[in-house]
Every structure is written in structure tokens, then in C-alpha cells.
C-alpha positions as CSV (number, residue, x, y, z in Angstrom):
1,M,0.4,0.3,0.1
2,R,1.3,3.3,-1.3
3,K,2.6,6.2,1.4
4,V,0.1,8.9,2.5
5,N,1.4,12.5,0.7
6,I,1.0,15.3,2.9
7,V,1.8,19.0,2.6
8,I,2.2,20.8,6.1
9,F,1.9,24.6,5.8
10,S,3.1,27.3,8.5
11,S,4.2,30.9,8.9
12,G,8.0,31.7,9.1
13,I,7.5,32.1,12.9
14,S,6.4,28.4,13.1
15,E,9.5,27.2,10.9
16,K,11.7,29.6,13.1
17,S,10.7,28.0,16.4
18,G,11.0,24.7,15.3
19,T,7.3,23.5,15.3
20,L,7.5,22.2,11.6
21,D,10.1,20.5,11.9
22,F,8.8,19.0,14.7
23,I,5.4,18.0,12.9
24,V,7.4,16.7,9.4
25,N,9.9,14.5,11.7
26,S,7.2,13.0,13.6
27,L,4.7,12.1,10.9
28,S,7.2,11.0,8.6
29,R,8.7,8.5,11.4
30,K,4.8,7.0,11.2
31,G,5.6,6.0,8.0
32,Y,3.8,9.2,6.1
33,N,5.5,11.1,3.1
34,C,5.5,14.9,4.2
35,F,6.4,18.0,2.2
36,C,7.1,21.7,4.1
37,W,5.3,23.9,2.3
38,R,8.2,25.4,0.3
39,D,9.2,22.5,-1.3
40,L,6.6,23.2,-3.9
41,F,8.7,26.0,-4.8
42,K,12.0,24.3,-4.8
43,D,11.3,23.6,-9.1
44,A,10.7,27.7,-9.4
45,N,12.9,28.7,-12.0
46,N,13.1,32.1,-11.0
47,K,13.7,31.7,-7.5
48,D,14.1,35.7,-6.9
49,N,10.0,36.2,-8.2
50,I,8.4,33.5,-7.1
51,A,4.9,32.6,-9.1
52,L,2.9,31.8,-5.9
53,L,-0.7,31.1,-6.4
54,P,-0.1,29.5,-9.8
55,M,2.3,27.3,-7.9
56,L,-0.3,26.4,-5.1
57,I,-3.2,25.9,-7.2
58,K,-1.1,23.3,-9.5
59,K,1.0,21.6,-7.0
60,I,-1.8,21.5,-3.9
61,P,-4.4,19.2,-5.7
62,T,-1.6,16.4,-5.5
63,F,-1.4,15.7,-2.2
64,D,-3.8,13.5,0.0
65,F,-4.1,15.4,3.1
66,A,-3.1,19.0,4.5
67,I,-2.1,20.4,7.4
68,L,-2.1,24.3,8.5
69,I,-0.1,24.9,11.5
70,C,-2.2,28.4,12.5
71,E,-1.0,29.6,15.6
72,G,-2.2,32.8,17.0
73,H,1.1,35.0,16.1
74,D,-0.6,38.0,14.6
75,T,-3.3,40.4,16.2
76,T,-6.5,41.4,14.5
77,T,-8.6,44.2,15.1
78,I,-12.4,42.4,14.2
79,Y,-15.8,44.6,15.0
80,R,-18.5,42.5,16.8
81,N,-21.6,43.8,18.6
82,G,-21.1,47.1,18.2
83,K,-17.7,47.7,19.9
84,Y,-14.2,46.8,18.0
85,M,-11.4,44.0,19.8
86,S,-8.3,42.5,19.8
87,V,-7.9,39.5,18.6
88,P,-5.0,36.5,18.4
89,S,-5.3,35.8,14.8
90,M,-3.1,33.1,12.7
91,R,-0.9,34.6,9.8
92,D,-2.2,35.7,6.5
93,N,-0.7,33.3,4.1
94,V,-2.1,30.7,6.5
95,L,-5.7,31.8,6.4
96,F,-5.5,31.8,2.4
97,E,-3.8,28.2,2.1
98,I,-6.7,27.0,4.2
99,G,-9.3,27.6,1.9
100,L,-6.8,27.1,-1.0
101,C,-6.4,23.2,0.2
102,S,-10.5,22.8,1.4
103,M,-11.5,23.4,-2.4
104,A,-8.5,21.1,-3.4
105,L,-8.6,18.2,-1.1
106,G,-11.8,18.7,0.6
107,L,-12.7,19.9,4.0
108,S,-12.3,16.3,5.1
109,R,-8.5,16.4,4.2
110,V,-7.4,19.3,5.8
111,I,-6.2,19.5,9.3
112,L,-6.0,22.9,11.4
113,L,-3.2,22.6,13.9
114,S,-3.2,25.5,16.6
115,D,-3.3,26.9,19.9
116,S,-7.0,27.0,21.8
117,K,-6.8,31.1,21.6
118,V,-6.4,31.6,17.7
119,H,-9.3,33.5,16.2
120,M,-11.2,31.4,13.7
121,P,-12.6,33.5,11.1
122,D,-17.0,32.7,10.9
123,D,-16.4,31.3,7.1
124,L,-15.1,28.2,8.6
125,I,-17.8,27.3,10.6
126,G,-20.3,24.5,9.4
127,I,-22.9,22.8,10.9
128,N,-24.3,23.3,14.6
129,G,-21.5,26.0,15.5
130,K,-18.6,24.1,15.0
131,L,-15.6,24.3,12.6
132,A,-16.1,22.5,9.2
133,L,-12.2,21.4,8.9
134,K,-10.5,18.9,11.4
135,Q,-8.9,21.3,14.4
136,I,-6.4,20.0,16.8
137,I,-5.5,22.4,19.4
138,F,-2.1,22.2,21.1
139,N,-2.4,21.5,25.3
140,D,-1.7,24.6,26.0
141,K,-3.4,25.0,29.8
142,K,-0.1,25.7,31.3
143,I,1.6,27.6,28.8
144,D,0.6,30.0,26.6
145,S,2.1,30.3,23.6
146,T,2.1,27.1,21.4
147,I,5.3,28.0,20.3
148,N,6.7,27.6,23.7
149,I,5.5,24.3,24.3
150,I,6.9,22.5,21.1
151,D,10.1,24.3,21.2
152,E,10.7,23.4,24.8
153,H,10.1,19.7,23.8
154,I,12.4,20.2,20.7
155,K,15.5,21.4,22.8
156,S,15.0,18.8,25.5
157,N,14.8,16.5,23.2
158,Q,11.8,15.1,25.3
159,Y,8.8,15.0,23.5
160,N,6.2,14.4,26.3
161,Y,2.9,12.8,26.3
162,D,1.0,16.3,25.0
163,S,3.4,16.5,22.0
164,E,3.2,12.6,21.0
165,N,-0.6,12.9,21.8
166,I,-1.1,15.7,19.0
167,I,0.8,13.3,16.7
168,N,-1.8,10.7,17.2
169,D,-4.8,12.8,17.0
170,I,-3.4,13.6,13.2
171,D,-2.5,9.8,12.7
172,N,-5.7,8.7,13.9
173,Y,-7.8,11.0,12.1
174,I,-6.1,10.5,8.8
175,N,-6.4,6.7,8.9
176,D,-9.9,7.2,9.5
177,N,-10.9,9.6,6.8
178,K,-8.5,8.2,4.5
179,K,-11.2,6.2,2.7
180,Y,-13.7,8.5,2.4
181,I,-14.3,10.8,-0.7
182,S,-15.6,14.7,-0.8
183,P,-18.2,16.0,-1.6
184,V,-16.4,19.1,-2.5
185,V,-13.3,17.7,-5.3
186,I,-15.0,15.7,-7.8
187,G,-11.6,14.0,-9.7
188,A,-12.2,12.9,-13.4
189,A,-11.7,9.5,-11.8
190,T,-15.2,9.6,-9.8
191,S,-17.0,9.6,-13.1
192,T,-14.6,7.7,-14.9
193,A,-15.5,4.8,-12.4
194,I,-19.0,5.4,-12.2
195,G,-19.2,5.4,-16.4
196,Y,-17.4,1.8,-16.1
197,A,-19.6,0.7,-13.3
198,N,-22.6,1.6,-15.5
199,N,-21.6,0.4,-18.9
200,F,-19.0,-2.5,-18.6
201,I,-19.8,-4.3,-15.2
202,I,-23.0,-4.2,-14.7
203,R,-24.1,-4.1,-18.6
204,L,-21.5,-7.4,-19.1
205,L,-23.3,-9.0,-15.9
206,E,-27.1,-8.4,-17.3
207,H,-27.0,-11.0,-19.6
208,I,-24.0,-12.9,-18.9
209,L,-25.9,-15.8,-17.7
210,D,-27.6,-15.9,-21.5
211,G,-24.2,-17.2,-22.2
212,F,-21.3,-16.1,-24.6
213,T,-19.5,-16.9,-27.4
214,S,-15.4,-17.4,-28.6
215,N,-14.6,-18.5,-31.3
216,D,-17.5,-19.7,-33.4
217,K,-18.5,-21.7,-29.7
218,K,-20.9,-20.9,-27.0
219,F,-20.5,-21.2,-23.4
220,I,-22.5,-20.7,-20.9
221,F,-21.7,-20.8,-16.9
222,K,-23.8,-20.4,-13.5
223,R,-23.7,-17.6,-12.0
224,E,-21.4,-19.4,-8.7
225,N,-18.8,-20.3,-11.8
226,I,-18.5,-16.6,-13.0
227,F,-15.6,-14.8,-11.1
228,F,-15.0,-10.8,-12.4
229,H,-11.7,-9.9,-11.5
230,I,-10.7,-5.7,-12.4
231,I,-7.3,-5.1,-12.5
232,I,-5.9,-1.8,-11.4
233,P,-2.1,-0.3,-12.0
234,E,-0.8,0.6,-9.2
235,H,1.4,3.5,-11.2
236,Y,0.0,4.8,-14.2
237,D,2.0,6.8,-17.0
238,S,1.4,7.1,-20.7
239,D,2.5,3.7,-21.7
240,T,-0.1,2.0,-19.6
241,I,-2.9,1.1,-22.3
242,K,-0.6,-0.3,-24.1
243,R,0.5,-2.3,-21.4
244,A,-3.1,-3.1,-20.4
245,K,-3.9,-3.7,-24.1
246,N,-1.1,-6.3,-24.4
247,I,-1.6,-8.3,-21.4
248,Q,-5.3,-8.8,-22.0
249,N,-4.3,-10.1,-25.5
250,E,-3.0,-13.1,-23.8
251,L,-6.3,-13.8,-22.7
252,Q,-9.3,-15.0,-24.7
253,A,-11.9,-13.0,-26.3
254,A,-15.3,-13.1,-25.9
255,T,-18.9,-11.4,-27.6
256,L,-21.4,-10.7,-25.1
257,P,-24.6,-10.8,-28.1
258,T,-27.5,-9.9,-25.7
259,A,-26.2,-6.9,-23.8
260,R,-27.8,-3.7,-23.7
261,H,-28.0,-1.7,-26.9
262,R,-25.3,-3.9,-28.4
263,E,-23.1,-6.9,-28.4
264,L,-20.5,-6.2,-25.4
265,N,-16.7,-7.5,-26.1
266,F,-14.8,-8.8,-23.2
267,N,-11.6,-11.1,-21.7
268,F,-11.8,-14.2,-20.0
269,K,-10.3,-17.9,-19.4
270,I,-11.3,-20.7,-18.1
271,E,-10.3,-22.5,-15.2
272,N,-11.6,-25.7,-13.1
273,N,-14.6,-25.1,-14.8
274,D,-14.9,-21.6,-13.7
275,L,-15.4,-19.0,-15.7
276,H,-12.8,-16.2,-14.9
277,I,-13.1,-12.2,-16.8
278,Y,-10.3,-9.7,-16.4
279,D,-10.5,-6.3,-17.2
280,Y,-8.3,-3.4,-17.1
281,P,-9.9,-0.2,-17.1
282,T,-8.4,1.2,-20.3
283,S,-11.2,4.4,-19.0
284,L,-8.4,5.7,-16.6
285,V,-6.5,7.6,-19.6
286,A,-9.3,10.3,-18.3
287,S,-7.7,10.3,-14.8
288,Y,-4.2,10.8,-16.5
289,S,-5.1,13.6,-18.9
290,T,-6.9,15.4,-16.3
291,A,-4.0,15.5,-14.1
292,K,-1.5,16.1,-16.7
293,M,-3.7,19.2,-17.1
294,I,-3.6,20.4,-13.9
295,L,-0.2,20.2,-13.8
296,N,1.0,21.7,-17.2
297,I,-0.6,25.0,-15.7
298,D,1.8,27.9,-16.1
299,A,3.9,28.4,-13.0
300,D,7.0,29.1,-14.4
301,D,8.7,26.1,-13.1
302,G,10.6,23.1,-14.2
303,K,8.2,19.2,-14.9
304,D,7.9,17.8,-11.4
305,V,7.8,13.8,-11.8
306,F,6.9,13.2,-8.5
307,A,4.0,15.6,-8.2
308,E,2.2,13.5,-11.5
309,G,3.1,10.3,-9.8
310,R,1.3,11.6,-6.4
311,F,-1.7,13.2,-8.2
312,N,-2.1,10.3,-10.5
313,A,-1.7,8.1,-7.6
314,K,-4.5,9.5,-5.6
315,E,-7.0,9.3,-9.1
316,L,-6.3,5.4,-9.1
317,D,-7.3,5.4,-5.5
318,L,-10.0,7.7,-5.9
319,F,-11.2,5.3,-8.9
320,I,-11.1,2.1,-6.5
321,V,-13.0,3.5,-3.8
322,T,-16.1,5.0,-6.1
323,L,-16.3,1.4,-7.3
324,K,-16.6,0.0,-3.8
325,N,-19.2,2.7,-3.1
326,I,-21.4,1.5,-6.3
327,L,-21.3,-1.5,-6.5
328,R,-23.6,-2.2,-4.4
329,E,-27.7,-3.9,-3.9
330,D,-29.0,-0.3,-4.3
331,Y,-27.1,1.1,-7.3
332,V,-27.7,-1.9,-9.4
333,V,-31.4,-1.3,-8.7
334,K,-31.6,2.1,-10.7
335,V,-29.7,0.7,-13.3
336,I,-31.6,-1.9,-14.0
337,N,-35.3,0.0,-13.3
338,L,-33.3,3.1,-16.1
339,Y,-32.7,0.5,-18.7
340,Y,-35.6,-2.1,-18.5
341,P,-38.0,-0.3,-17.4
342,N,-40.6,-2.5,-19.6
343,I,-39.9,-5.9,-17.9
344,S,-41.8,-7.7,-15.3
345,Q,-40.6,-7.0,-11.7
346,K,-40.1,-10.7,-11.8
347,Q,-37.6,-10.1,-14.5
348,K,-35.8,-7.0,-12.9
349,K,-36.0,-9.1,-9.3
350,I,-33.9,-12.5,-11.1
351,M,-31.7,-9.9,-13.2
352,I,-30.8,-8.2,-9.6
353,D,-30.1,-11.1,-7.8
354,N,-27.7,-12.5,-10.3
355,I,-26.0,-9.4,-10.9
356,C,-25.7,-9.0,-7.2
357,Y,-24.6,-12.3,-6.2
358,I,-21.6,-11.8,-8.3
359,I,-20.9,-8.6,-7.8
360,D,-21.2,-9.3,-3.7
361,N,-19.3,-13.1,-4.0
362,N,-17.1,-13.2,-7.0
363,L,-16.3,-9.9,-7.9
364,S,-12.6,-8.2,-6.6
365,I,-10.6,-5.3,-7.5
366,E,-7.4,-5.7,-7.5
367,Q,-4.2,-3.5,-7.8
368,I,-0.7,-4.7,-9.1
369,D,2.5,-3.0,-11.1
370,Y,2.0,-4.1,-14.8
């Protein structure tokens, strides 16, 4: 399983105090790939005049999670209830990056690491008056400054329960949320997976029990003997589709003449009187093209092969998660009702039962290196 990629934003004060290094090093020891925000600009062609906004728009979507260290280093005057008041506030660049990360990654993929006194803007409030983003607060009951807490741990090299607990909170939150798709961010892989499930997987299973032909010979299998293998690449590049087609050419080719709308072609092999259908989804090229389009934004930097790899890995994960989420009975029922409105309820039930049996018992989604 690939490592989770995290980008971490902070103010310059957080860097000087050692807060940023502490978070990066601690999470790296737990197996995460951590990138300081400055790493995003290391490929800039003009170090003295970096195109900050294009670079952020280009690079943030390539990560899985973002952590923003937003202590109250600044003081802001706000007007509330007819009165002016001064409040501790995060640096303006960190606030701006919260917005970028939320839209690029989704609310569940953004973590705010702050002290308890920092003022949070009203627009960050979600349901029931709570923050819409995950906030983890440093334990600053004894020492008011977050910087001092972390800095003391670093200087003494004694990371006590408080600081370790912060890292554990981050670790637990990421593990709990990495399986969820953000309702805000819809990558190309989401729509690609839905189309693939609808127009290939379910379409094939609707009439597979009718029998199919291969080399002018007809084959009929019971549903208990039909196994469906969806093979996803671990990595994606410009030659992935070519390699997939070469692998499929080593299998037997078949045609399902009774498929919805028109006949449908697929690849298979027979083992121990069981039918094994293998498919290497070539529609993933849409995700690959989308990633390249975003990464080709003119940001005055050189080619970043690592960013491309991170982005493509995310799209592959999104494709798999989407398939697993929709390949369920309620979705199958919707598809059958949509495409077969005129058949009897009995026929629909038989078709749905057969599709769901194979999906629930004999369908696998495998990710391998090919």
C-alpha cells in the first residue's frame, strides 16, 4: 500500500521555532510522506520572483492531506456587537492556504493545528456552530504560547505525552478519513468509475447467464462459477494502456451478443470449469489526462515527476473507492430500473439478484504493477 502524502503549511515563525520540523519529522517516523510548503517551490525557475498562486493551485491537488499550523502569531482588530476588539490571529498566508486546500482536497482532508486562543474566521464554521475542518489544539493550559510548548520539547529532546498525543491525533484522523471521497472535490476518476460500473460491469453481468461466444463456440456458466477480476495499475504513465492491452491479448476474447443496446466484448479464461473475466480499465486515461492538464498550468517551474506520481496515485485510489462504494444493490436497482423499465418485476428481480450475487461473492478489485 502506498504512503499517504501530506503537505504542511505554516508561518515563518513556526519554522523558526521548530514547530514545522517537529510535525514533519514525527509524521515521517510514522510512515507518511511529508512535504513542507517550501518544497512546492523548489523547482521554480526564478527563485527571486516565484509565481506563488499558480504554483499552489498546481501542486496542492497532488497531495492526500494538508496540515496547516495556524497559531495566533498576529493580532487583528475585529468589530463584533458594536465593539472593536483585538484577537490573536493566524498569519494571512496560512488563512489563504486553508481556503485553497479545502477546495483542492475537500474538507475532510484538511487539518488545522492551532493554539486554543487563535481566532477562527466565521466562514470556517460548519454545522451546529462547529468548525467545518478538523482542528487539533495544542495543550496550552500551562503555557500560553504554542511555540514555547513545542520549542521546549525540541530543545530538551523529550517529546512528552502532550506533543506525542498531537501526532497520534493527526495519525488517527488520517487513518479514519483517507477512505472517504470528498463531496466537494470530484476528480476525473469518480465520473470515470461510475461510467465504467454502469456501462461495462453491470452491463456485462445483466445477461452473462444467457451465454457468450468465443471462436464461434457458445459458453454458458452458472452464476456461482462466474468470477470477475478488475485489475488496476499501481502506477500510471503514458504506456499503461498499451501494457494493459498486451496483457488482455494473452486472454481469450469473447462477445456477449445480448448485452444492453449492442454486443459487448470482454476477455476471459477458464480454470477448473469456472469462468474468470479479467478487465484492465482503459477509461482511466481520462484521469491521467486530467492530472497532466492541471500539472501543465504555467507556474514558471520545471517538470515535477513526483507531483505527477502523487496526483495519479490519488486518481487511482479515487477510482477504486468509487467502484467499491457504488457496486451495491441500491445502485444496481437504479441502473436496472433505468434501462429496463418495460420488463416485469419478476424479471427485474432475477436480473438484480444474479448481478448482486456475482458482485458480492465473486467480484474482486486488484491493484498490481503492470
